[in-house]
C-alpha positions as a Python dict, from the first residue, in 0.01 Angstrom:
ca = {
    (1, 'X'): (0, 0, 0),
    (2, 'X'): (291, 233, 72),
    (3, 'X'): (415, 183, -283),
    (4, 'X'): (69, 275, -414),
    (5, 'X'): (73, 593, -210),
    (6, 'X'): (420, 688, -334),
    (7, 'X'): (315, 635, -694),
    (8, 'X'): (-23, 807, -659),
    (9, 'X'): (129, 1110, -488),
    (10, 'X'): (350, 1173, -793),
    (11, 'X'): (57, 1207, -1034),
    (12, 'X'): (-32, 1573, -1065),
    (13, 'X'): (-317, 1541, -1315),
    (14, 'X'): (-622, 1482, -1095),
    (15, 'X'): (-838, 1367, -1385),
    (16, 'X'): (-584, 1100, -1479),
    (17, 'X'): (-554, 990, -1117),
    (18, 'X'): (-932, 968, -1081),
    (19, 'X'): (-954, 758, -1396),
    (20, 'X'): (-669, 536, -1277),
    (21, 'X'): (-836, 469, -941),
    (22, 'X'): (-1169, 401, -1110),
    (23, 'X'): (-1007, 156, -1353),
    (24, 'X'): (-816, -24, -1076),
    (25, 'X'): (-1131, -56, -866),
    (26, 'X'): (-1333, -197, -1156),
    (27, 'X'): (-1059, -439, -1256),
    (28, 'X'): (-1012, -568, -903),
    (29, 'X'): (-1386, -612, -848),
    (30, 'X'): (-1408, -829, -1160),
    (31, 'X'): (-1086, -1029, -1146),
    (32, 'X'): (-957, -1064, -791),
    (33, 'X'): (-1137, -1320, -582),
    (34, 'X'): (-1198, -1341, -213),
    (35, 'X'): (-1235, -1067, 40),
    (36, 'X'): (-909, -897, -62),
    (37, 'X'): (-1049, -816, -406),
    (38, 'X'): (-1365, -674, -258),
    (39, 'X'): (-1178, -465, -2),
    (40, 'X'): (-932, -327, -257),
    (41, 'X'): (-1216, -245, -496),
    (42, 'X'): (-1392, -59, -214),
    (43, 'X'): (-1070, 126, -133),
    (44, 'X'): (-1005, 244, -489),
    (45, 'X'): (-1370, 333, -542),
    (46, 'X'): (-1361, 555, -234),
    (47, 'X'): (-1037, 718, -348),
    (48, 'X'): (-1198, 783, -686),
    (49, 'X'): (-1505, 938, -523),
    (50, 'X'): (-1292, 1163, -302),
    (51, 'X'): (-1068, 1278, -584),
    (52, 'X'): (-1373, 1349, -800),
    (53, 'X'): (-1502, 1563, -513),
    (54, 'X'): (-1186, 1772, -521),
    (55, 'X'): (-1005, 1635, -217),
    (56, 'X'): (-624, 1622, -222),
    (57, 'X'): (-439, 1290, -255),
    (58, 'X'): (-379, 1238, 115),
    (59, 'X'): (-742, 1298, 210),
    (60, 'X'): (-862, 1074, -73),
    (61, 'X'): (-639, 789, 43),
    (62, 'X'): (-756, 838, 401),
    (63, 'X'): (-1117, 829, 279),
    (64, 'X'): (-1039, 497, 108),
    (65, 'X'): (-908, 351, 432),
    (66, 'X'): (-1208, 483, 622),
    (67, 'X'): (-1453, 323, 380),
    (68, 'X'): (-1276, -13, 401),
    (69, 'X'): (-1276, 11, 782),
    (70, 'X'): (-1645, 101, 785),
    (71, 'X'): (-1728, -189, 554),
    (72, 'X'): (-1539, -428, 778),
    (73, 'X'): (-1681, -268, 1092),
    (74, 'X'): (-1328, -214, 1217),
    (75, 'X'): (-1102, 84, 1249),
    (76, 'X'): (-736, 67, 1149),
    (77, 'X'): (-647, 309, 1426),
    (78, 'X'): (-533, 157, 1760),
    (79, 'X'): (-771, 353, 1981),
    (80, 'X'): (-1064, 157, 1835),
    (81, 'X'): (-906, -187, 1854),
    (82, 'X'): (-1179, -314, 2086),
    (83, 'X'): (-1440, -249, 1813),
    (84, 'X'): (-1290, -505, 1574),
    (85, 'X'): (-1500, -820, 1528),
}
């Protein structure tokens, strides 16, 4: 995921980045099996939505993590560890 962030943060054309995230999300939802494919598709879809809404890269990536955490009913942040199923 860190590699993805490093690559995404170098793209300055927001339209291209939005299209890239949309394409990755669609591809993963159709080709990658199991829960990992679903979670990654949710992540990239949320990043796409956030970028389309005008949010900067860092906020869009954080929104992707938040949507995955909400879908899994778990927070990636330590203070909410007791809420994980």
